[in-house]
Every structure is written in structure tokens, then in C-alpha cells.
C-alpha positions in Angstrom: -3.5 -19.8 45.0 -3.7 -22.2 41.6 -0.3 -22.8 40.6 0.0 -23.9 36.7 2.2 -27.0 36.2 5.0 -25.0 35.9 6.7 -21.1 35.1 8.8 -20.3 32.9 11.3 -17.1 33.4 12.7 -15.2 30.2 16.0 -12.7 30.8 17.8 -10.0 28.4 20.6 -9.2 29.0 21.4 -6.0 26.8 25.1 -4.1 27.0 27.2 -2.6 25.1 30.9 -1.1 26.0 30.6 3.0 26.7 31.8 4.3 23.5 31.9 7.3 23.0 34.1 9.6 20.9 33.6 13.4 21.3 36.8 14.2 19.7 35.4 12.5 16.2 33.1 13.7 13.5 32.0 9.9 13.2 33.4 6.9 15.3 33.2 3.7 13.6 32.9 1.4 16.9 30.0 4.0 17.9 27.8 1.4 14.9 27.6 -0.8 17.5 25.2 1.1 19.5 23.8 2.3 17.1 23.3 -1.3 15.2 21.8 -2.1 18.6 19.4 0.0 18.8 17.6 -0.3 15.1 17.9 -3.6 14.7 17.5 -5.3 18.6 16.1 -2.1 21.2 13.3 -1.0 18.9 12.3 -3.7 17.6 12.0 -5.4 21.4 10.4 -2.1 22.0 7.5 -2.8 18.7 7.2 -6.2 20.0 6.0 -4.6 23.7 3.8 -2.2 22.4 1.8 -4.6 19.9 1.7 -7.4 23.3 0.1 -4.3 25.2 -1.9 -3.0 22.5 -3.8 -6.9 22.0 -4.0 -7.2 25.5 -1.8 -10.4 25.8 -0.5 -11.4 29.2 3.6 -11.4 29.7 5.7 -11.3 31.8 9.5 -10.7 30.8 13.2 -9.7 32.3 15.4 -7.1 31.0 18.7 -6.1 32.5 20.2 -2.5 30.9 23.7 -2.2 32.1 25.1 1.5 33.4 27.5 1.8 30.1 24.1 1.0 28.2 21.6 3.2 29.3 25.1 6.1 29.5 25.1 5.9 26.3 21.3 6.0 25.1 20.4 8.9 27.4 23.6 10.7 25.9 23.1 13.6 23.6 26.0 13.3 21.4 25.2 10.2 20.3 21.0 10.7 20.7 21.7 13.0 17.4 24.7 10.7 15.8 21.9 7.8 15.6 19.7 9.9 13.8 22.3 10.8 11.1 23.0 7.3 10.8 19.6 6.4 11.1 19.2 8.7 7.9 22.1 7.1 6.1 20.7 4.0 6.6 17.3 5.5 4.6 19.2 7.6 1.9 21.2 4.1 1.2 18.2 2.1 1.3 16.3 4.6 -0.7 19.4 4.2 -3.3 19.1 0.2 -3.6 15.3 0.7 -4.4 16.8 2.6 -7.8 19.6 0.3 -8.7 17.0 -3.1 -7.9 14.5 -2.3 -9.8 14.9 -4.9 -12.2 16.0 -7.5 -10.1 12.3 -7.9 -8.4 13.4 -10.7 -5.6 15.7 -7.5 -4.6 13.8 -4.9 -4.8 11.2 -6.0 -2.5 14.0 -6.5 0.2 15.6 -2.5 -0.8 11.7 -1.4 0.0 11.6 -3.4 3.3 14.4 -2.2 4.6 13.6 1.0 3.0 10.4 0.5 5.1 12.1 -0.3 8.6 14.9 2.1 8.8 12.1 5.1 8.3 9.6 3.4 10.6 13.1 3.6 13.2 13.7 6.6 12.8 9.9 7.8 13.9 10.2 5.8 16.9 13.5 6.9 18.2 13.3 10.3 16.7 9.6 11.4 17.3 8.1 8.4 19.0 10.7 8.2 22.1 12.3 11.4 22.2 15.5 9.9 21.1 15.3 8.3 24.7 15.0 5.0 24.9 15.7 3.9 28.5 12.2 5.9 29.3 10.7 3.9 26.3 11.6 0.9 28.4 10.6 1.8 32.2 7.2 2.3 30.5 7.3 -1.5 30.2 8.3 -1.5 33.8 5.8 0.6 35.5 2.8 -1.2 33.6 4.3 -4.1 35.1 5.2 -6.2 32.0 8.8 -5.6 32.0 11.5 -6.5 35.3 13.9 -4.5 34.3 17.2 -5.7 36.6 20.5 -3.7 37.3 24.2 -5.2 36.5 27.9 -3.8 37.3 28.7 -0.5 36.5 31.3 -1.2 33.4 30.3 -4.6 33.4 33.4 -5.4 35.2 34.0 -8.9 35.6 33.8 -9.2 39.0 35.3 -13.0 39.4 38.9 -11.6 38.3 38.5 -9.0 40.4 38.4 -10.5 43.2 41.9 -9.7 44.7 40.7 -5.5 45.9 37.2 -6.2 46.3 36.9 -2.3 47.4 36.3 -3.1 43.5 33.3 -5.3 43.4 31.9 -3.6 45.8 32.3 -0.6 43.6 30.9 -1.9 40.4 28.1 -2.9 41.8 27.1 0.1 44.2 27.9 2.1 41.7 25.8 -0.1 39.0 22.9 -0.2 41.6 23.1 3.7 42.0 23.4 4.5 38.0 19.9 1.8 37.9 18.3 3.1 40.5 18.7 7.2 38.5 18.0 6.1 35.1 14.7 3.3 36.3 13.6 5.8 38.8 13.6 2.7 41.8 15.7 0.1 43.5 17.2 -2.8 41.2 15.3 -6.1 43.0 18.0 -8.4 40.2 21.5 -8.0 39.1 23.0 -9.6 36.1 26.9 -10.9 37.4 28.2 -9.7 34.1 29.0 -12.4 31.9 27.1 -14.4 35.0 30.5 -14.7 36.5 30.2 -15.6 40.1 32.6 -16.0 42.6 32.2 -15.3 46.5 31.9 -13.2 47.9 29.8 -11.0 45.0 26.8 -11.9 46.4 27.1 -10.4 50.3 27.8 -7.1 48.1 24.7 -7.9 46.6 23.1 -7.9 49.4 24.3 -5.0 51.2 23.3 -2.9 47.6 19.4 -4.3 48.3 19.8 -7.3 45.8 17.4 -9.7 46.5 18.3 -12.3 43.6 20.6 -12.8 40.3 21.4 -14.9 37.7 24.1 -17.8 38.0 25.5 -20.1 35.8 24.0 -23.8 36.1 26.9 -25.4 37.4 27.4 -22.7 39.8 24.3 -23.8 41.2 25.2 -27.6 40.8 28.4 -27.6 42.5 26.4 -25.9 45.2 27.7 -27.4 48.6 25.4 -28.8 49.5 24.1 -30.0 46.1 20.8 -28.2 45.2 17.6 -30.4 45.8 15.5 -29.1 42.7 18.9 -28.6 40.4 17.9 -25.1 39.0 14.4 -25.1 39.0 14.1 -23.1 41.9 15.9 -20.5 43.7 18.3 -21.2 45.8 19.8 -18.5 49.2 23.2 -18.4 49.3 24.2 -19.3 53.2 26.6 -15.9 53.9 24.2 -13.3 52.7 20.7 -14.9 52.0 20.4 -13.3 48.3 18.9 -15.9 45.7 20.4 -17.6 42.9 18.1 -18.3 40.1 20.5 -21.4 37.7 20.2 -21.5 33.5 18.2 -24.3 32.5 20.8 -26.1 29.5 18.0 -27.2 27.2 16.3 -23.9 27.1 19.5 -22.4 26.2 20.7 -24.7 23.3 18.2 -24.3 21.1 18.7 -20.6 21.3 22.2 -20.2 21.4 23.5 -23.3 20.1 24.8 -22.8 16.0 24.6 -26.2 15.1 20.8 -27.1 17.3 19.5 -23.5 17.5 16.8 -22.0 15.5 19.1 -19.2 14.8 20.8 -21.5 12.4 17.8 -22.5 10.5 18.8 -22.5 6.2 15.4 -20.7 6.1 16.9 -17.1 8.3 18.7 -14.7 6.8 22.5 -14.6 6.7 24.2 -12.3 8.6 27.2 -12.1 7.3 26.3 -10.9 3.4 26.0 -7.3 3.5 26.1 -4.9 1.3 29.1 -3.2 2.4 31.0 -6.3 1.9 28.8 -7.4 -1.7 28.9 -4.3 -3.9 31.2 -1.8 -5.8 33.6 -0.3 -2.9 33.2 3.1 -4.3 29.4 3.0 -4.1 28.4 2.2 -1.3 31.8 4.3 0.4 29.9 7.0 1.5 28.5 4.8 3.7 31.7 3.7 5.6 33.8 4.9 8.1 37.3 5.5 7.8 37.0 3.8 4.3 36.8 0.4 5.5 34.3 -2.1 4.6 31.8 -3.0 7.3 28.1 -4.2 8.1 25.7 -1.4 7.1 22.9 -3.2 7.1 21.0 -4.1 4.4 21.5 -8.2 3.7 19.9 -9.9 0.6 20.9 -13.7 1.6 19.5 -16.3 3.8 21.8 -18.8 5.3 21.1 -21.7 2.8 23.5 -23.7 4.3 27.4 -24.3 4.6 27.9 -22.9 1.2 28.9 -19.1 -0.8 26.3 -20.5 -2.7 23.3 -18.3 -1.0 19.2 -18.2 -1.5 17.8 -14.7 -1.8 16.5 -14.3 1.7 12.8 -15.0 1.7 10.8 -13.1 4.5 7.5 -14.6 4.3 9.2 -18.2 4.4 11.3 -16.8 7.3 8.7 -15.3 9.4 6.8 -18.6 9.6 9.7 -20.7 10.3 9.5 -17.8 13.4 6.3 -19.2 14.1 7.2 -23.1 14.0 10.6 -22.5 16.2 7.9 -20.8 19.0 5.8 -23.1 18.6 8.7 -26.3 19.3 10.2 -24.1 22.0 6.6 -23.8 24.1 6.1 -27.3 23.6 9.6 -28.5 24.5 9.0 -26.3 27.7 5.7 -28.0 28.2 7.8 -31.2 28.5 10.1 -30.3 30.3 7.9 -28.9 33.1 5.3 -31.8 33.2 8.2 -34.0 33.9 10.0 -32.7 36.5 6.5 -31.6 38.2 6.6 -35.5 38.6 9.9 -34.6 40.3 9.1 -31.7 42.3 6.7 -30.9 44.9 7.0 -27.6 43.8 6.0 -26.0 40.2 9.8 -26.0 38.7 10.7 -22.5 37.2 13.0 -22.5 34.2 15.6 -19.2 33.6 16.6 -19.2 30.2 18.7 -15.7 30.1 20.5 -14.2 26.6 22.2 -12.0 25.1 19.3 -9.0 24.1 21.1 -7.9 21.3 20.9 -11.8 19.7 17.7 -11.2 18.8 17.4 -8.8 15.8 20.7 -8.1 15.7 22.3 -11.9 15.1 18.7 -13.5 14.5 17.1 -10.9 12.6 14.0 -12.8 13.3 14.5 -13.5 16.7 12.3 -10.4 18.5 9.2 -12.2 15.3 9.2 -15.3 17.6 9.4 -14.1 21.0 6.4 -12.7 19.8 5.2 -15.6 18.6 5.8 -17.7 21.5 5.0 -15.0 24.4 1.5 -15.3 22.7 1.5 -18.9 22.1 2.3 -19.1 25.9 -0.6 -16.8 26.9 -3.7 -18.6 25.2 -2.4 -22.4 22.9 -1.2 -24.0 26.5 -1.8 -24.4 30.3 1.0 -25.6 31.3 3.1 -22.9 32.4 3.2 -19.2 32.9 5.9 -16.9 32.4 7.0 -14.7 35.3 10.3 -12.9 36.1 12.4 -14.1 39.4 11.0 -11.8 41.5 6.9 -13.2 40.8 8.3 -16.1 41.9 9.8 -15.3 44.9 7.1 -13.7 46.1 5.2 -17.5 45.4 7.8 -19.2 47.2 9.5 -17.4 49.2 11.2 -20.6 51.3 14.6 -21.7 49.1 17.0 -23.7 50.8 21.2 -22.9 51.3 23.4 -23.5 49.6 26.9 -21.9 48.9 26.9 -21.3 44.8 30.4 -22.2 42.9 32.6 -20.1 41.0 30.9 -19.8 37.5 30.5 -18.0 34.2 28.6 -18.2 31.4 32.2 -18.7 29.0 33.8 -20.3 27.1 34.2 -24.3 29.4 32.8 -22.6 32.1 35.3 -20.1 34.3 37.6 -17.4 33.5 39.7 -18.3 30.6 37.8 -16.2 27.9 39.1 -13.3 30.1 41.7 -14.5 31.1 44.4 -15.6 28.4 47.7 -15.6 26.2 45.9 -12.8 24.7 44.9 -10.4 27.6 46.5 -11.6 30.6 49.1 -8.1 30.1 46.2 -6.2 31.5 45.6 -7.8 34.8 48.7 -6.5 37.0 47.6 -3.0 35.7 44.1 -3.1 36.8 45.1 -4.2 40.2 47.6 -2.0 40.6 45.0 1.0 39.6 42.7 -0.7 41.9 44.8 -0.5 45.1 46.0 2.9 44.0 42.4 4.3 44.2 42.0 2.3 47.1 44.7 4.6 48.6 43.4 7.6 47.7 39.8 7.6 48.8 41.2 6.1 52.1 43.6 9.7 51.6 40.7 11.8 50.9 37.4 10.4 52.0 38.2 11.6 55.8 35.4 10.3 58.8 33.1 13.0 58.3 32.7 13.5 54.9 31.1 10.3 54.4 29.2 11.1 57.1 27.6 13.5 55.6 26.7 10.9 52.7 25.0 8.8 55.1 23.1 12.0 56.7 22.1 13.1 53.2 20.5 9.3 52.5 18.3 10.8 55.6 18.7 8.0 57.8 17.3 5.0 55.9 17.4 1.3 56.8 16.9 0.0 52.8 20.1 -1.2 52.3 19.6 0.1 48.5 19.8 3.8 50.0 23.1 3.4 51.8 24.3 2.1 47.9 23.0 5.2 46.9 24.7 7.4 50.0 27.9 5.8 49.1 27.8 5.9 45.0 26.5 9.2 43.9 28.7 12.3 45.1 26.4 14.9 47.8 27.5 18.3 47.1 26.4 19.4 50.3 28.8 17.0 51.2 31.6 18.2 49.8 32.5 20.9 51.4 32.9 19.9 54.4 35.9 17.1 53.1 38.7 19.4 53.4 39.6 18.5 50.0 39.4 21.3 47.3 36.8 21.2 43.9 39.5 20.4 41.7 41.0 17.8 43.1 37.7 16.1 44.5 36.9 16.1 39.9 40.0 14.7 39.5 39.7 12.2 42.6 36.4 11.4 41.3 37.8 11.1 36.9 40.7 8.8 38.4 37.4 6.8 39.4 36.4 6.6 36.7 38.1 5.9 34.5 39.2 2.6 36.3 35.8 1.4 36.0 36.2 2.4 32.3 39.5 0.3 32.7 37.8 -2.6 34.0 35.3 -3.5 31.2 35.3 -7.2 29.9 34.5 -6.0 26.8 38.0 -4.8 26.5 39.8 -8.4 27.8 37.0 -10.3 25.5 37.7 -8.5 22.9 41.8 -9.2 22.9 40.4 -12.7 22.9 38.1 -13.2 20.3 40.7 -11.4 17.6 38.3 -8.3 16.6 39.2 -5.0 16.5 41.5 -5.9 19.2 43.4 -2.5 18.0 40.7 -1.2 19.3 40.4 -3.0 23.1 44.1 -2.3 23.3 43.9 0.9 23.1 41.0 1.7 25.4 42.2 0.0 28.1 46.2 1.3 27.9 44.1 5.3 27.3 42.2 4.9 30.8 44.6 2.7 32.7 47.4 6.1 31.7 44.4 8.8 32.2 44.2 6.6 35.5 48.2 6.8 36.0 48.7 10.5 35.8 45.6 11.5 37.6 47.0 9.6 40.2 50.7 11.2 40.3 48.6 14.7 40.0 46.4 14.2 42.7 49.3 13.3 44.5 51.7 16.0 44.0 48.9 18.4 44.4 49.6 19.8 40.7 46.3 18.6 39.0 46.2 20.1 35.1 42.8 21.3 35.6 42.7 22.1 31.0 43.4 18.7 30.9 40.8 16.9 33.6 38.7 18.8 31.8 39.4 17.4 28.6 38.8 13.9 30.0 35.7 15.0 31.7 33.7 15.5 28.5 35.2 12.4 26.8 35.1 10.5 29.2 31.9 11.8 31.0 30.3 8.0 32.1 28.3 8.9 35.6 28.8 12.8 36.3 27.5 11.9 40.0 30.0 9.4 40.9 31.9 9.8 44.0 35.4 8.2 44.4 35.4 7.5 48.3 33.3 5.0 47.0 36.4 2.9 47.1 36.8 4.3 50.8 37.8 1.0 53.3 35.4 -0.4 55.3 35.5 1.8 58.4 34.7 4.4 56.4 32.6 2.9 54.3 30.6 1.1 57.3 29.3 5.1 57.8 27.1 5.1 55.4 26.4 1.4 55.4 22.9 1.8 57.2 20.6 -1.0 57.7 23.2 -2.5 60.3 24.3 -4.9 57.8 
């Protein structure tokens, strides 16, 4: 086939921690999901729909984490999201009245009113409240590759002392993905791009072909990669492909000083009427009587000054088009240079947090739309692809051993292990040890063998992960474990996974919502410890267990045997790996 000069792979990582509080009528941190739905996910879907409608050729990769998809498909959170958007429609309508004598602000109030009405119509009617199904349509049409991630976004390098915990995060994540998107994933997003050996071995055993690695994780590989980060490499111990993140594309979009989102014409994220207007006026749209962002923002970034200009959406849209053209131009020059140094078309991998597009960077979806259209029609140097497509075209690649790395500050683990959060790890490690002990005690060989039979004897490694990760009702009867104990074991695994979320350590470090992050960590660890004692004593409190199952209802199909030791585990390890 005829190849262009090179390829560009855009990878958007969509993730939020599992926040669901049915014990409260409303809960402040649940707004993280609602804001992302309104400001990021629906605008991205709108971009995808318009690209397809206009016949624009495009390819994009997204990871959607299991915690995010669980929340997006949860009826309680879906209903609360509708109520949240309806409240914003009411607030925006009030703003059109309040600002009627201020033309510049009134125009923006009407813009927000239209935006919220659009979001409500899309979410409640067109998408039937299930955004995962909306994204899946673009997967099924061949435009979007959706990849898996770890079960609860656990930071795997700091889980390395207990490899069963790493294995469980990966296998449960793969199974959760398959259940939502209807097919086994080819790619896997390592949370925080955090890689350490032997993560790739567990990925291979779960049927994964490739993952994204931080830049220096490849540059410090042994041997050194011949093409730096501009071609994939195969991990020596597993054969899984690693794609390295390109630094230049990262700076142009991520950097607060060099990146596009900091342009003075773009909307200022921090100037929100939840803080700017009279407290009594905005109070009905706050929660817990605490000032917060409500999503209506009237000012442009302007510069390092408190005297902000009123936001001009036309000027911002024009700037988004200019920046998209600049990004395309830079990729052309970059690929033209690399092509002279390589005997194959280079691949530029550009991964970003999906929530940057629309939430933090309001014009991000517009920029993405402009860039994809320009890439399709205004140049011939490169083509947009997914990493899986590139592997299909270029299956012969160098074999190396990547280095431990992450995309966190300074490139390793200091964001998730420091004086603000180091206290959590001795408890997390002890809980992981105890979970493995429970699995070894209560998962006899005949029960695990029945899980093998439930997979139909498939040699597909992804089927192995599914058989290990999901409970089989017919298999349960042969364990010799009574139903109540089995429920407690599964809930213990669930609480451990929730405690391992990297988000809690990250929040403790950044200093925002620290009390909530600490409480979540302590709550899940405390529930796990109590379940452990009840299981070991044979005195499970069924009423309390039912409360936990209703509150922390993540992965209702979860099987505690995913933590079983290798002897038992290998009984469902099909495919001879």
C-alpha cells in the first residue's frame, strides 16, 4: 500500500474516580461526573457526529476507564445528571434576565442557555442517558478505537510488591471493558502512564496487544530504541507493543505557558459566577452551601491580571482554528524531518486527558474538530491512525525492555508517593496480602476449574481474563462456599479495588478536596478490614453487607477468585501463556 510521510495517533484518556453516594440526596463530588458529561463528553460526541455527517475521514483512540463507564451507566447517577443539567438551564435562563441591560454578558448568558439545553436534549433523549452506547457507535463504525484501563485506575508501579493486585487491576479492567463495549480491547491505558515490569506480562495474558508508555520509559529502554518514540517496540518478556509519548505534541497542548489552552482569547476556567456573584443569588445551585464552579464563566484569560476582558466566543473560535492549523503545520515539519532519519513512516503518539477538551480548555473540542478537518483536507504529509492500525501496517518492530516511568511530575512516582500520602501504602499492601489470603483459602481448584469450563475452552487470552475476572453463577455452586460468604468475599475485593484508586493519593498531593480523598481511602480500607474479620470468623453481618453492596456497587459481576494464587489461577489461564 502507499504510505504517507508519517502518521499521527491522537489518544484521549477519559477517567474519573468512582463517586456515587446514594446515602445523600445530593453530593458535591458527584458534580465531577456531571461537569465532564456537559463540558467534555457531549461536546466530543458532537464533534464526532459532525465529522461523520460531513464525510470527513478520521481515526481517534480513547480510553474510557471502568470507573467512568460504571458511573455513566448507573441509573442513579444518570437521573442526578439530568437534574443537574435542568438546574443549569434554569440558572442560565435567570442569567439572561439579570444581564438583559449588559449586551456582552447577555450574549454569553444566551450562549450558555443554548449549550445547557443542547446537553439536556442530547443526554436525556438522543443518547438515552447512556454515553457509553453513544461512544460505542463510533467504535463500531471504525472511527474510534476504545481501549481498556485498570479496574479503578490503580497506580501499578506502587502496587508492584503484590503482583496479584496488579494482575487483578488489569484483568478486571479488561473484563469491565468487554462488558460495556462488546469486544475485547486491543490496547490498554496504564493509569498515569505508570509502567514497571512485569506489567506487560499481565497485559499479554489478558490479551492486550499494546499500551502507551511515557517518553523516557522508551528512551531509557535496553537496548535503546532505534527510532526513539516514533515507532512502537515490543517488550522482550511479553511481546506486547509499547508506544512512546511525543514530547513536542505534549507541550503544545498541555503546557500552561507554551500550550494553546493558555491563549488570552480563550475562556478563563477560574472566573465562574459561582464565585463572582452574590452568594444568596447562586446559593440554590450550590451544594452544602459551599461556593463552587457552576459552569457559567464570562471572562477571557486576558493575562496575568485580575482585570479580565469579557469572553468573546467568536474570537476564541477563530483562535482555535489558528492553533489547529499551527498544530498541523508543526506535525508536517516534524514528520518531514523524521522521515529523513527513518526507513519507515514515523508515528507521532499524542496522548491527552480527555477532560482537557471542553472542561479545562473550553475551546478544546473546537480545536480538535478544526485539526481533524485540516488534517484530512489541507495536507498530504501524514494521516490519522490508531496504534492498532499502525501495528497492523508495521508488525516488525524492535524488541526492548522499557524502563519504569510515568507521566507524573518528574516522570516517576513522587506525585503518588510523598509526605502527603505515603501513609496509605502500608495499609493498601496489607489489604492486598489479606485479599490474596482469602482467595487462596476459599477458591478450591474445582471452583476455578469450573470457571475454565464456563469460558468454553477458548484459547483466546482475553477469554482467560474474562473467565478469571467475572463470577459465574453455575461455578459458584461448586465452591463449597455459602452464598453469604461468597458475597462478602466479592465485596472485600471491591473495597480493595476502590481503595487502590490513584486519584485519592493524587488529590492528597495536590491539596484539593483532601478531606474527601482521605475519607474515601479510610472508608474502603476500613470496610475491607471489617469484611476480612467477619469472613475469617464465619460471622458475616448480612444487613451491613447489603448496605455496602448497594453503596459501593461497582462491578456487580466481580469474582474474588481473581486474587487466587498462580496454581489456581493457571487453571483458567487458557492459551498456554
